[in-house]
C-alpha positions, 0 to 999 in steps of 0.5 A: 541525485546524491541521496544515497551513498554508493553502499546504500545504492547497492543495498537498495538495488538488491532489496527486492529479495525482501520487498518482493519475496520474503514479504509473502510470508510476513503478515505482521501488523503494527499500530503506532500509539501515543497519548500525548504527541500529535505526531509520530516521529521516524522509527529508529534505524535498523541496528545490525547486532553482532552476537556469538552466543548459541541460542535456540530461537524458540527459547525466551528470556524475560524482556528479550527482543524475540527478533534477536534470537535469530541469526546467532552463532551456533556451535553445532554448525560449520563456519564459513567466510564471506568468500565462501558465500560469494562463491555460492551465487548460482543454481550450479554452485548453490545459492547462499546468503547470510544474516547476522552470524548465520549462513543460509542455502536458499536454493530451494526458495528462489524458484518460488520467489514471488518477485521472480528469479531476476529480482532475487538473483541480485542478492545471491552470494551476499548478506541480507543485513543491508537489505533489512536496514532498508526494508525493516518491516521484514525483520519480523518473526514470520520471516526470520523463522522462514529463513532459519529453515535454510540455516547451514552454518555460521559466518566468521566473526570478522566477516560478520563484524565487517557486514555490521560496519557496512550497514552502519556506514551506509547511513540511514536513508529513512533519516529525513522521513516526514512526521506522521499522525499518531492515528494512522494504522501502520502496516510497515515502517520502512518504507512507510505504509499506513491506513486511514483511521477507522474514525475517518471512514464513512459517515458517523457521529463526531465526524464533521465532514465524512466526505473529505479525508484530512491530509494528516489522516489520509492513507499512505502507500510508499515503495521507497524513502520519501524523496527530499525535493526543493520546489524552487529547483524542481523540474517536470520533464515532458517528453515522448512520441508525438510531442512537437515541443517537449520541454521542462516546466518549473512548479511556478510555470505549471501554476502560471501557464495553465488554469487551475483545476479542482476535482474530488477524487478517491484514491484506493490501493489495489490491496485494500481489504487484502486481509480478508482474503487471508482470513477467508482462505487456507491459501495466503496472499502476498502483500501488505496486510491492508484492512479497510482503510487503504483508501481516502478522498480529497479535493485535489487541485493542479494542472490538467494533464491534457493541457500540458500535453497540448502545450508540448505539441501533442499530435491531434491524432495520438494513435497515428503518432504512436502514442497509446500510453502516458507514463509517470515516473516518480522521484522516489527511486532505488539505488540504480536510479530506477524510479517508481513508475506507472502509466495510463491509456492515452485516451484517459490522459487527454479526455477533457472528461477524464479529469486527470491532473498533475496536482500540487494541492490537497484539500486546499494546501500544498501536497504533504511530503507523504502524498507527492510534494510538490507534484503528483498525478491524480487519475480519477477512477483509476487504481492508486498505483497509477496515481504516481507521487513526486512526479518528475517525468511524463512520457508519451509512448506506444507501450505501457510503462516498463516499470516493475509496478506496471509489468510485474505487479498490480495485476489480477489472476484466477484463484487457481494461479499461484505465485509460481505459476503466474504469467505476468505478461498474460494479464492486463494491468489494473486500471479501473477499480471494481465496486466496493464498500465497507462497514466502518462502524460498528467494528468487527468483534465489538459490542453494542448497547441493546437499548440504543439505536444501532447506527451502521456506517461506512463508505462505498466506491466504484472505479471508472467514474461509475456512481454508487446508486445503492448500498444494501445492508443486512443485519441477519447475515444476508437473509434480508436486506434494506437500503442505507442512506447515501451521504454524498454532498456533491452531485457529480456528472454521469460517468465522472463520479470520482469520489466515494459515497459515505452511507449510514443505516440506523435500526433498533436492536432486535429484542431477542438478539444476542449477537448480530451479523451485519453485511454491506454490499454496494451497487454502482451505476452499471449495476455491478454488485460486489460478490458474496464471498472472496473465494471466486476472486481470490488471487495470489497478490490479494488485489481487487478484494471487494466481497460483501463486507461482514462484521459480527458484533455482540449485543450488550443487554446489561448496560441499560439495566444497570442504568435503570438500577442507578436511577432507582437508587437515586 
């Protein structure tokens, strides 16, 4: 409970200015790479740099970090104090913020803020430096260039130094993050978000088990710093409507009072393949730029949620007891102790065939820190956002979770809606996911040997327990089709197909081909099929991206000839 200092709590509470707002303009992608170390350690904390030199952001110096060009003192602008800035904290006075030595009037920005006016107003009349110490992924050129458009002046030298010291003294809330595998494709460092490496997506040579994603390779989606949880003192609190015996459970009690249940279940982020919505449209979406790797499949083990609720005396008729939803609240929190949270319908939670569990193991091991240690919700067939990690509380209620991520995020809208015209209350929260597939190999833009068989591989998945019955593959851009071989090693019951299906398709490269356009589309047991393009499903948040997956590859005809020449010379 004392994870954050007082200063840090205020910082995180108002960090939504960047996490929900300026991130709309940030599409920076990161790849952590190392040749020797098997893990990635935490990135260095944000350093608030104070500078007084006049610098043109567009100028470049050899070896200079381009991010340090922004927010410097400019002799052509007036100087203001923090007191001046604090007085500009409403539409009637103008809305100002500061960054490093710069003062900015963002009055024209707030109405189009993707996270809503109530979120951004928390930062009115203050500095954004502390917020960027928390959400470091926003210190990228796209965001800084946007901010500079609103530049009106300079902050006094003393006040800029004061802000710098406050950031420094607030401490590094990311200082105890877990170590991560070097192969994860990092999309943001703080909070940490990364994709499953392409080598672990689908069926291909060299992968021992394409069905199971190893723990250290499983994609990571975090909204806050990873909480530090002591399993010996951990307690799960179960409360709410219709429960005769609400109570708390220790981890040991959960493991001993209830039978252990194992399930295979895929977890997929709502924003998986969001990058394609940006590539294929003039309109840009808001959110992390996920490619095809915001997905993974594991064997989870834990306590059936149904058993826990029954143990706590859930009424036989939940509807009569005003129970329509089950909330999950995580131990990952913001500064006001506001937890990440989400909810699922009660029908899913108590259905014996719904297979919802409170998991404490992942692939036969205790949950890794990044994946919810010591306990997380696993809600098969439902979007990853509802599979809440680090669960500290389960609540039965007549309403959905009031959490921001249930009410103001992870919803779909029509392609005509923009971030400033969306009415969040008019769209239902995402639960089941649509049918999906992706080509992992060959990779878009790569070249293949014309003299070798071409093996195409990937994954397919459908939410709601629907099985994948077919994956259609085209090697001529969709003019002709054939069916891939499905490589799912387990037989799942009807309407309880919770895991993905690896697939593969092998052909000889056509003799006259100089390049190839490969397309894949999946069909589920409800005969739902992926749409041909992302145009009709485009939405401002970039969620539910499941158009036909396409890759364009080149054909290399020289490699085989050179090998023949080598043999002739020998």
